[in-house]
N, C-alpha and C positions, 0 to 999 in steps of 0.2 A: 115816703117809706124808705128805710135804710136798706140798701142792697146787701145781700148776704155775703159773707166772706168766703172766697174761693181758696185762697192760700194764706196760711199763717206760718211764719218762721220765727222762732224765738231762740236767742242766744246762740246763733249758728257759728260754729268754729270749723274751719277746714284746714287740715295739715297734709303736707306731702312728705313722703319718706325721704330721709337724708341723714347726714351726720353733721350737725343735728338736724332734726326734722324742720321743714319750712312751714311756718304758719301763715297761710295766705289770707285767711278770713278770721276776724276776731269779734265775737259777740255782736253779730249782725241780726237785727230783727226787722221784719217787714210784714205788711199785710196788703193783700190785693182783694178788692171786692168785685163782684160780678159787674161787667160793663166798664171796668176801670182799667186805664193804662198807667202803669207805674214804671218810671224810668230809673235806670242806674247809670250814673255818669262818673267820670274820673279818668285820670291818665292811665296809660298802659301799665299793668302790674299792680293796679289798685285793688284787685280782688273781685272785680265785677263778674268775670266769666266763671270764677270758682263758686260764687254765690249761685249763678244760674245753673251750673252743673249739679250742685247740691240740691237745689230746689227741684230739679227734674229727676233726681235719683240716680244720676250718672256718676256722681262723686259721693262717697260716703262722708257724712258729717262726723267729725271727731267728737263734737259736743253739740248740744241743742236739739231742737226738734223741728220738723217740717210737717205741717198738716195740710192735706188737700181735701177739700170738702169735709173737713173734720176728721179725716182718717190719716194715720201716719204714712208718710212716703218712705217706702223701703228701697234701699239701693238696688239697682239692676244686678241680676245675677245670671246664671246659666239657664234658669227656668224662665218660661214666658211670663211677662209682666201681668199681674192681675188686671182683669178687664176694667175695673173701676179706675185704675191708674193710667189707662190709655187716654183718659181725659186730659192728661198733660202731654202736650206736643211741643217739640223744640225745633227751631230753625237755627242752623249753625251758620257761622260766618262764611265757611267754605263749603259750598254744596257738594263738592267732590267727596267729602267725608260722609255724606248721607245718601246720595243717589247711587243706585246699583248700576254700574256701567253696562251690565249684560241684559238689563230688562228695559222694555219700552216704557216711556214716561207715562203713557196712558195707564199701563198696568200698575205702575207705582202709585199714581194718584188714586186709582181704584182701590188700592190697599187701604188708604185712609178712609174712603167712603164705606168700605166693608166694616172697618173698625167702628165707624159712627153707627151703622145699622146694628151691629152687635150690642151696642149700648142702648139701643132703642131710639137713637137720633136719626134725623133725615140724612140719607146718603145721596149726594148729587152725582151726576155723570162727570167723568174727567173732562169732557169737552167744555162743560159749563165753567169749571174751575180755571181751565186754561184761558178762557175768554175773560174771566173776571180779573186775572192778573196781567191782562194785556198781551196774551199770546194767541196765535192762530189755533182755534179748536181742532183744525184738521191735522195738527202735528202729534196727535196721541201715539201714532205708530213709530215715531222716531226714537232714537237712543240718545242718552245724555251727551255723547261725544259730538253730536251734530248741532250742539247749541253753544252760544257764547257763555262766558262766566255769568253775566247778568241775567241771561235767559235761564240758566240752570238755577240761579237763586230764586227766580220767580216760580219755577217748577217746584222747588223745595217748599216754598211758601204755600203754593196751591195744594201740595200733598198734605201738609200739616193742617191747613184749614179744612180740607175735605174730611178729616177725621172729626170735625165739629168739636174741637177741644173745649173743655171748661177753663183751661189755662194754657195760654201760648207763651212759651219762653223763647224770646227772640234775641239771640246773641249776635250783635252786629249784622242784622239781616239785610241791610241795604248798602253795605260797604262795597259790594261787588257791582252795584248798579251805577250807571252814569248819573251825573249830577242833575240832569234834567228830569229824571224819573224817580230819584230817591224820595222826595217829599210825597209824590203821588202814590207810590207803592206803600210807604209808611202810613199814609192816610187811609189807603185801602185796607190795610191790615187792621187798623183801629176800627174802621167802620164795620168790617166783617165780624170782628170780635164783639163789638157792641150789639150787632144784629142778633147774635146767638146767645147773648147774655153771659159771655165768658170774660175772663180777665187776661191781661197781658203784662208780662215783665219784659220791658224793652231796653236793651243795652245798646248804646251808640256813642261814638265820639262826635257825631254831628249834633252840636248843641242847638243849632237852629231848628233842626227837625224835632228834637226832643221838646223844645219849647212849644212847638206847634201841636204835637199830638199827645203829650203826656199830661195826665191829670195831676199826678204827684211825682216828685223827683227826689231821689236819694243820691247824695254826693259822697263818693268813697275816696279815701286816701289811705294808703298803707294798710289795707285790709279792714278798715273801720269805716263806719258811716259818720261823716263829719257834720252833715246837715241834711235835713229832710223837711218836706212840707209841700203845700200846693205849688205847682210849677211857676205860676205867675209871681207868687210871693218870693220864691227862691231867686228868681231872675231880677225882680225889681228891688228887693231889699235883702240881699244875702247877708247872713249874720256871722258865718264863720270865715276867718281870713283865707282859708284855702278856697272856699267857694268864690270869694271876692277875686282871688288871683286867677282862678280858672275862667271866670267870666270876663275878666279884664284881658285875658289872652286871646279872645276872639278878635280876629282882624276886622277892622272897620274900613269901609270904602271912603277914606278921607283924602285919597290922592297922594299921600306921602309915601306909601309903599313900605312902611316901617314894620319890622317884626318885633313883637313884644320881647323885652329882655327876659332871659331865663331866670327863674327864682334862684336865690342864693341858697347855699347849704344851711345857713342860719335861719332863713325863712322856712325851709322844709322842716327843720328840727322844731321850730316854734309851732308849726301847724299841729304837730302830733301832741303838743302839750295843751292846746286849747280844748276845753270840753266841747263835745258835740252840741250843735244847735239844732233846733227844730220846733 
């Protein structure tokens, strides 16, 4: 049986004010089904975070539409977000932007659990979520400044998951973690999302982690999707020259210690002219 669609974005365009305005995203479409992890990869400035913010309603799309559970996603404003849209939760790259420094972390995770219960979902205790992300459940009474950057990110993940989201938008959620725990935390996020039948949009520069946890991958360059498809296919048989260059840049443990050559301006210009593959 085909899983139902949680998120559908069509013809997404994101512009930022300026003289002239900067177009960060051009005609991006994607779909995420329940229980599925979809990854966005590409170099810095390719438009990945702008897509994530538009999907979550943080950034207003200049054109196109975003549907969550079949309903339009309205940009955040001064009013409280409609209860149905609290089923979209976001984990940011820097937890300092999302954790309240004046509130105990147990109370902040409990906010997520209350949101889940308000939508009729199960709300677990903060101690349970701390334990599930590898932290001591006895730490609920501590404040954010008492934790390292990696621990704060785990707390942010715990709070987002405590809300039992239908869609988790994760923008570089593991970059603050040490290398030994990045894969395990990313895998935990995927397992928990699958457990509750949600979908996840996962953005990361760590291509090894993406290959391990993503069902499908979209490759972005210059604000456009250059290639998309099942992750294994994209890795094993990349069709677009930018995807080929991106994967070729992954360092290999061959003992030579060489850094891949930077692409030339001519290569970059040519990538934009090649039609998207997928």
